[in-house]
C-alpha positions as CSV (number, residue, x, y, z in Angstrom):
1,X,-38.9,23.2,-2.0
2,X,-36.3,22.2,0.6
3,X,-37.3,18.5,0.5
4,X,-36.8,18.6,-3.3
5,X,-33.4,20.3,-3.0
6,X,-32.3,17.8,-0.3
7,X,-33.3,14.9,-2.7
8,X,-31.3,16.4,-5.5
9,X,-28.2,16.7,-3.3
10,X,-28.5,13.1,-2.2
11,X,-28.6,12.0,-5.8
12,X,-25.5,14.0,-6.5
13,X,-23.7,12.4,-3.6
14,X,-24.7,8.9,-4.9
15,X,-23.3,9.7,-8.3
16,X,-20.0,11.0,-6.9
17,X,-19.8,7.8,-4.7
18,X,-20.5,5.4,-7.5
19,X,-18.5,7.1,-10.2
20,X,-20.8,5.4,-12.7
21,X,-23.6,6.6,-15.1
22,X,-27.1,6.2,-13.7
23,X,-30.2,4.8,-15.5
24,X,-33.3,6.9,-16.2
25,X,-35.6,4.5,-14.3
26,X,-35.8,3.6,-10.6
27,X,-32.4,2.5,-9.3
28,X,-30.2,2.1,-6.2
29,X,-26.5,2.7,-5.6
30,X,-24.8,0.5,-3.1
31,X,-21.3,-0.1,-1.8
32,X,-19.8,-3.5,-1.0
33,X,-16.7,-4.5,0.9
34,X,-14.8,-7.8,0.9
35,X,-11.9,-8.8,3.0
36,X,-9.7,-11.9,3.2
37,X,-7.4,-12.4,6.2
38,X,-4.4,-14.7,6.1
39,X,-1.0,-15.4,7.7
40,X,1.9,-13.8,5.7
41,X,4.5,-16.1,4.3
42,X,6.9,-13.5,2.9
43,X,8.5,-10.1,3.6
44,X,9.4,-7.4,1.1
45,X,12.5,-5.6,2.3
46,X,14.0,-2.3,1.1
47,X,17.7,-1.8,1.9
48,X,19.6,1.4,1.4
49,X,23.4,2.0,0.9
50,X,25.1,5.4,1.0
51,X,28.8,6.4,0.9
52,X,30.5,9.8,0.8
53,X,33.9,10.5,-0.8
54,X,35.9,13.4,-2.2
55,X,35.2,12.2,-5.7
56,X,32.1,10.5,-7.2
57,X,33.8,7.4,-8.5
58,X,35.2,6.1,-5.2
59,X,31.8,6.6,-3.5
60,X,30.0,4.7,-6.3
61,X,32.6,1.9,-6.2
62,X,32.2,1.4,-2.5
63,X,28.4,1.3,-2.7
64,X,28.7,-1.2,-5.6
65,X,30.9,-3.5,-3.6
66,X,28.4,-3.5,-0.7
67,X,25.4,-4.2,-3.0
68,X,27.4,-7.0,-4.7
69,X,28.1,-8.5,-1.3
70,X,24.4,-8.4,-0.5
71,X,23.4,-10.0,-3.7
72,X,26.0,-12.7,-3.3
73,X,24.8,-13.5,0.2
74,X,21.1,-13.5,-0.6
75,X,21.3,-16.9,-2.2
76,X,21.8,-18.6,1.1
77,X,18.5,-17.1,2.3
78,X,16.7,-18.6,-0.7
79,X,16.0,-15.3,-2.4
80,X,15.4,-15.8,-6.1
81,X,16.9,-13.4,-8.7
82,X,13.4,-12.5,-9.9
83,X,12.6,-11.3,-6.4
84,X,15.4,-8.8,-6.3
85,X,15.4,-5.2,-7.7
86,X,18.9,-3.6,-7.6
87,X,19.0,-1.2,-10.5
88,X,18.8,2.1,-8.6
89,X,21.8,4.4,-8.4
90,X,22.1,8.1,-7.4
91,X,25.4,10.1,-7.3
92,X,25.4,13.7,-6.4
93,X,27.7,16.4,-4.9
94,X,26.8,17.7,-1.5
95,X,27.1,21.5,-1.7
96,X,26.6,24.3,0.8
97,X,27.1,28.1,0.5
98,X,28.7,30.4,3.0
99,X,27.4,33.8,4.1
100,X,29.0,35.4,1.0
101,X,27.4,32.9,-1.4
102,X,30.5,31.1,-2.1
103,X,30.2,27.4,-3.0
104,X,31.4,24.8,-0.5
105,X,31.7,21.2,-1.5
106,X,31.2,18.6,1.2
107,X,32.2,15.7,-1.1
108,X,30.1,13.4,-3.3
109,X,27.5,11.0,-2.1
110,X,26.6,7.8,-3.9
111,X,23.5,5.8,-3.0
112,X,21.7,2.7,-4.0
113,X,18.5,1.0,-2.9
114,X,17.9,-2.7,-3.2
115,X,14.4,-4.4,-2.9
116,X,14.1,-8.1,-2.0
117,X,11.4,-10.6,-1.1
118,X,12.3,-13.0,1.6
119,X,10.1,-16.1,1.7
120,X,11.5,-17.7,4.9
121,X,10.1,-15.5,7.6
122,X,11.8,-17.5,10.4
123,X,15.1,-16.0,9.1
124,X,13.9,-12.4,8.8
125,X,16.0,-11.1,11.7
126,X,19.1,-13.0,10.5
127,X,18.6,-11.5,7.1
128,X,18.3,-8.0,8.4
129,X,21.5,-8.5,10.4
130,X,23.2,-9.7,7.3
131,X,22.1,-6.6,5.3
132,X,23.6,-4.3,8.0
133,X,26.8,-6.5,8.2
134,X,27.6,-5.9,4.5
135,X,27.3,-2.1,4.9
136,X,23.7,-1.1,4.5
137,X,23.0,2.3,5.9
138,X,19.3,1.9,6.5
139,X,16.5,-0.6,6.1
140,X,13.5,1.7,5.5
141,X,10.7,-0.8,4.9
142,X,9.8,-4.3,5.8
143,X,6.3,-5.1,4.6
144,X,4.7,-8.5,5.1
145,X,2.5,-10.1,2.4
146,X,1.3,-13.4,1.1
147,X,2.6,-15.2,-2.0
148,X,-1.1,-15.8,-2.9
149,X,-1.9,-12.1,-3.0
150,X,-3.3,-12.1,-6.5
151,X,-5.6,-15.0,-5.7
152,X,-6.6,-13.5,-2.4
153,X,-7.6,-10.1,-4.0
154,X,-9.8,-12.0,-6.5
155,X,-11.5,-13.7,-3.5
156,X,-11.9,-10.4,-1.7
157,X,-13.4,-8.8,-4.9
158,X,-16.0,-11.6,-5.1
159,X,-16.9,-11.0,-1.5
160,X,-17.3,-7.2,-2.2
161,X,-19.6,-7.9,-5.2
162,X,-21.7,-10.3,-3.1
163,X,-21.8,-7.8,-0.3
164,X,-23.1,-5.1,-2.7
165,X,-25.9,-7.3,-4.0
166,X,-26.9,-8.4,-0.5
167,X,-27.1,-4.7,0.7
168,X,-29.1,-3.8,-2.4
169,X,-31.6,-6.7,-1.9
170,X,-32.1,-5.8,1.7
171,X,-32.7,-2.1,1.0
172,X,-35.0,-2.8,-1.9
173,X,-37.1,-5.2,0.2
174,X,-37.3,-2.6,3.0
175,X,-38.8,-0.2,0.5
176,X,-41.3,-2.7,-0.9
177,X,-39.5,-3.3,-4.2
178,X,-37.1,-5.8,-5.7
179,X,-33.6,-5.6,-7.0
180,X,-33.3,-5.9,-10.8
181,X,-30.4,-6.2,-13.1
182,X,-27.0,-4.6,-12.3
183,X,-26.7,-1.5,-14.4
184,X,-23.0,-0.7,-13.7
185,X,-20.1,-1.5,-11.4
186,X,-17.2,0.8,-10.7
187,X,-14.6,2.1,-8.2
188,X,-13.0,-1.2,-7.3
189,X,-10.2,-0.4,-4.9
190,X,-7.5,-2.6,-3.4
191,X,-6.1,-2.3,0.1
192,X,-3.6,-4.3,2.2
193,X,-3.2,-4.0,6.0
194,X,-1.8,-6.2,8.7
195,X,-3.3,-7.2,12.0
196,X,-1.9,-4.1,13.7
197,X,-3.2,-1.7,11.1
198,X,-0.1,-1.1,9.1
199,X,2.2,-3.2,6.8
200,X,5.7,-1.9,7.7
201,X,8.2,-2.1,10.5
202,X,9.8,1.1,11.9
203,X,12.8,2.4,10.0
204,X,16.1,0.7,11.1
205,X,18.9,3.1,11.1
206,X,22.6,2.3,11.7
207,X,23.9,4.1,14.8
208,X,27.1,2.3,15.5
209,X,25.7,0.5,18.6
210,X,25.5,-3.2,18.7
211,X,22.1,-4.5,17.7
212,X,20.4,-7.2,19.9
213,X,18.6,-10.1,18.4
214,X,15.1,-9.0,17.5
215,X,11.7,-10.7,16.9
216,X,9.3,-9.4,14.3
217,X,5.8,-10.7,14.7
218,X,3.1,-10.4,12.0
219,X,-0.2,-12.1,12.9
220,X,-2.3,-11.4,9.8
221,X,-2.4,-9.6,6.5
222,X,-5.8,-8.3,5.2
223,X,-6.5,-8.0,1.5
224,X,-9.6,-5.8,1.0
225,X,-11.6,-4.8,-2.0
226,X,-14.5,-2.3,-2.4
227,X,-17.0,-1.8,-5.2
228,X,-19.8,0.6,-5.9
229,X,-22.7,-0.8,-8.0
230,X,-25.9,0.6,-9.5
231,X,-28.9,-1.8,-9.7
232,X,-32.2,-1.2,-11.4
233,X,-35.3,-1.5,-9.2
234,X,-38.3,-3.6,-10.2
235,X,-41.7,-2.2,-9.0
């Protein structure tokens, strides 16, 4: 009885892993992984601007001037307009309350965040310095990637499918049977990671101190795909 119960539980786990319907006849559920490793050729940068003023309009106008300066200067770094996202805007009043519940205004805060893709990595540090020089309050993300990302994910997916078939064939052979037709494929997931295990630099926050010239090294970027497949077994 315990052996039968254990077999049922294993089948339930397989269904949960595959996320696919299972055939009535003999079958096998396998997972395949595929990975392609390349050297990055671009960086996605997220730059934040924030200003405080007694009224909302001056705060917004100051932030807009800073963003406009960033956009105007981005051309000299070869950043195309299609690689810029600058539509975000947030304006709000900073409010506190005293011990008696009375409202205290600390002024109004305007903020904008600009996303850009820099394709000349040799100028990354120069570009980060430029962002700060026009008034950026923070650089919260610098993620490295490849301009061939879509193509590389397709290649990784093919490797994942080949891996699943290879695993299925090896397991079927070990049990004295053969792998049949694929019944279903599901749960294809994409992942991106660099050679150090993450894709972003630490947050850069303006502190008022002079920033020394920095070097940002990114050896590799991994594009990974995973797939679960159900194969029929041939007796």
